N, CA, C and O of each residue as an XYZ file, in Angstrom:
272
protein
N     279.190     99.976    167.731
C     280.441     99.502    167.169
C     281.073     98.465    168.080
O     281.633     97.479    167.600
N     280.990     98.672    169.385
C     281.564     97.691    170.306
C     280.869     96.342    170.198
O     281.523     95.299    170.210
N     279.540     96.362    170.093
C     278.790     95.109    169.974
C     279.173     94.377    168.692
O     279.397     93.167    168.713
N     279.248     95.091    167.593
C     279.623     94.468    166.316
C     281.011     93.850    166.403
O     281.233     92.750    165.896
N     281.924     94.528    167.024
C     283.289     94.017    167.178
C     283.304     92.747    168.021
O     284.004     91.787    167.701
N     282.537     92.750    169.083
C     282.504     91.570    169.961
C     281.840     90.381    169.278
O     282.271     89.242    169.452
N     280.799     90.641    168.508
C     280.143     89.554    167.759
C     281.098     89.017    166.693
O     281.174     87.807    166.480
N     281.816     89.900    166.035
C     282.781     89.463    165.020
C     283.846     88.552    165.633
O     284.242     87.565    165.013
N     284.305     88.867    166.821
C     285.312     88.039    167.481
C     284.793     86.638    167.800
O     285.580     85.700    167.920
N     283.469     86.489    167.940
C     282.885     85.174    168.228
C     283.052     84.195    167.066
O     282.927     82.986    167.258
N     283.330     84.700    165.870
C     283.533     83.803    164.730
C     284.617     82.765    165.008
O     284.519     81.632    164.538
N     285.635     83.134    165.754
C     286.704     82.179    166.102
C     286.149     81.014    166.908
O     286.494     79.857    166.667
N     285.285     81.333    167.869
C     284.731     80.294    168.750
C     283.859     79.296    168.000
O     283.842     78.112    168.336
N     283.141     79.764    166.994
C     282.177     78.916    166.293
C     282.662     78.455    164.923
O     281.936     77.763    164.210
N     283.877     78.830    164.551
C     284.435     78.490    163.228
C     283.479     78.930    162.114
O     283.181     78.168    161.194
N     283.013     80.159    162.218
C     282.090     80.724    161.238
C     282.748     81.913    160.551
O     283.791     82.406    160.980
N     282.108     82.361    159.470
C     282.608     83.521    158.746
C     281.804     84.777    159.050
O     282.365     85.863    159.196
N     280.479     84.620    159.145
C     279.622     85.782    159.367
C     278.608     85.472    160.459
O     277.794     84.558    160.329
N     278.669     86.243    161.530
C     277.691     86.164    162.607
C     276.976     87.502    162.706
O     277.516     88.536    162.313
N     275.764     87.476    163.229
C     275.000     88.711    163.386
C     274.111     88.610    164.612
O     273.809     87.520    165.100
N     273.702     89.764    165.094
C     272.787     89.827    166.222
C     271.357     89.621    165.729
O     271.103     89.586    164.525
N     270.442     89.486    166.659
C     269.042     89.275    166.305
C     268.463     90.473    165.555
O     267.641     90.295    164.655
N     268.873     91.675    165.905
C     268.332     92.846    165.210
C     268.734     92.842    163.736
O     267.926     93.197    162.878
N     269.954     92.451    163.437
C     270.382     92.347    162.033
C     269.672     91.178    161.353
O     269.235     91.290    160.207
N     269.563     90.073    162.058
C     268.850     88.918    161.514
C     267.423     89.302    161.096
O     266.962     88.897    160.029
N     266.736     90.068    161.917
C     265.358     90.465    161.599
C     265.272     91.313    160.337
O     264.249     91.301    159.652
N     266.324     92.039    160.026
C     266.350     92.846    158.810
C     266.592     91.989    157.567
O     266.008     92.249    156.515
N     267.443     90.977    157.678
C     267.874     90.221    156.486
C     267.222     88.848    156.335
O     267.477     88.159    155.347
N     266.393     88.436    157.281
C     265.875     87.060    157.289
C     265.067     86.682    156.051
O     264.977     85.498    155.723
N     264.482     87.646    155.361
C     263.724     87.332    154.152
C     264.625     87.143    152.935
O     264.175     86.660    151.895
N     265.874     87.518    153.061
C     266.799     87.472    151.933
C     267.927     86.464    152.082
O     268.521     86.037    151.091
N     268.223     86.082    153.329
C     269.337     85.172    153.596
C     268.896     84.044    154.516
O     268.112     84.262    155.439
N     269.399     82.836    154.265
C     269.194     81.721    155.170
C     270.185     81.876    156.316
O     271.375     82.102    156.100
N     269.682     81.754    157.519
C     270.508     81.907    158.716
C     270.004     80.958    159.781
O     268.859     80.509    159.740
N     270.871     80.656    160.737
C     270.452     79.833    161.870
C     270.896     80.484    163.163
O     271.932     81.146    163.223
N     270.094     80.286    164.194
C     270.453     80.743    165.532
C     271.448     79.733    166.075
O     271.131     78.552    166.210
N     272.651     80.197    166.386
C     273.647     79.235    166.848
C     273.904     79.279    168.347
O     274.439     78.325    168.912
N     273.526     80.381    168.997
C     273.778     80.418    170.439
C     273.143     81.654    171.078
O     272.736     82.598    170.401
N     273.079     81.605    172.404
C     272.686     82.743    173.239
C     273.947     83.074    174.032
O     274.425     82.240    174.801
N     274.483     84.257    173.860
C     275.778     84.560    174.465
C     275.734     85.842    175.296
O     275.053     86.808    174.951
N     276.480     85.821    176.400
C     276.659     87.064    177.137
C     277.697     87.918    176.403
O     278.684     87.394    175.885
N     277.477     89.199    176.362
C     278.407     90.113    175.705
C     278.910     91.103    176.754
O     278.122     91.713    177.477
N     280.214     91.251    176.825
C     280.816     92.189    177.772
C     280.222     93.585    177.570
O     280.165     94.093    176.450
N     279.786     94.189    178.667
C     279.210     95.522    178.602
C     277.700     95.552    178.405
O     277.091     96.621    178.440
N     277.084     94.377    178.196
C     275.633     94.277    178.024
C     275.051     93.464    179.176
O     275.647     92.475    179.604
N     273.889     93.878    179.679
C     273.243     93.139    180.769
C     272.580     91.866    180.259
O     272.636     90.822    180.908
N     271.949     91.965    179.083
C     271.185     90.832    178.569
C     272.067     89.893    177.734
O     273.105     90.285    177.202
N     271.621     88.672    177.644
C     272.251     87.683    176.770
C     271.641     87.876    175.391
O     270.429     88.056    175.273
N     272.461     87.842    174.347
C     271.944     88.074    172.999
C     271.958     86.799    172.174
O     272.781     85.910    172.392
N     271.036     86.722    171.224
C     271.023     85.628    170.260
C     271.983     85.976    169.137
O     272.018     87.109    168.655
N     272.760     84.985    168.728
C     273.716     85.163    167.640
C     273.319     84.210    166.513
O     273.051     83.032    166.748
N     273.285     84.735    165.294
C     272.870     83.978    164.118
C     274.025     83.869    163.134
O     274.818     84.796    162.971
N     274.101     82.715    162.484
C     275.089     82.524    161.433
C     274.419     82.713    160.075
O     273.381     82.113    159.795
N     275.014     83.535    159.255
C     274.537     83.724    157.885
C     275.008     82.534    157.059
O     276.198     82.217    157.048
N     274.080     81.873    156.368
C     274.426     80.688    155.593
C     274.568     80.986    154.102
O     275.616     80.731    153.509
N     273.521     81.520    153.508
C     273.561     81.814    152.071
C     272.379     82.691    151.663
O     271.470     82.955    152.450
N     272.424     83.128    150.421
C     271.331     83.925    149.863
C     270.174     82.985    149.557
O     270.381     81.893    149.027
N     268.964     83.400    149.886
C     267.787     82.583    149.570
C     267.572     82.539    148.064
O     267.863     83.501    147.353
N     267.065     81.423    147.594
C     266.814     81.239    146.163
C     265.689     82.125    145.652
O     265.653     82.453    144.466
N     264.793     82.509    146.505
C     263.599     83.204    146.060
C     263.689     84.728    146.209
O     262.699     85.389    146.521
N     264.877     85.270    145.983
C     265.011     86.720    146.058
C     264.246     87.385    144.930
O     264.266     86.901    143.798
N     263.580     88.477    145.220
C     262.881     89.184    144.136
C     263.893     89.813    143.177
O     265.001     90.173    143.574
N     263.509     89.933    141.957
C     264.379     90.562    140.968
C     264.210     92.070    141.021
O     263.093     92.585    140.990
N     265.325     92.764    141.100
C     265.280     94.210    141.124
C     265.798     94.810    139.820
O     266.125     95.995    139.760
N     265.867     93.998    138.796
C     266.325     94.493    137.505
C     265.315     95.481    136.943
O     264.104     95.323    137.093
N     265.836     96.472    136.314
C     264.978     97.475    135.694
C     264.486     96.936    134.339
O     265.294     96.602    133.472
N     263.180     96.857    134.168
C     262.607     96.367    132.916
C     262.419     97.529    131.961
O     261.854     98.560    132.328
N     262.886     97.365    130.753
C     262.755     98.434    129.767
C     261.633     98.137    128.790
O     261.376     98.932    127.885
């Protein structure tokens, strides 16, 4: 929760709406267009993390509609 809160606060610095960590990016990368915008130190973490900006839904999403 602390990491998510700190990443959310970074939106002010980058004038973005939605930022995510690399672990979240790896989950959603097939469904959303995103770009790596920076490598940032996070208070309370030893390593520098990659931060990604969510851009939009990919056009080629599979259809999950139930066919009757």
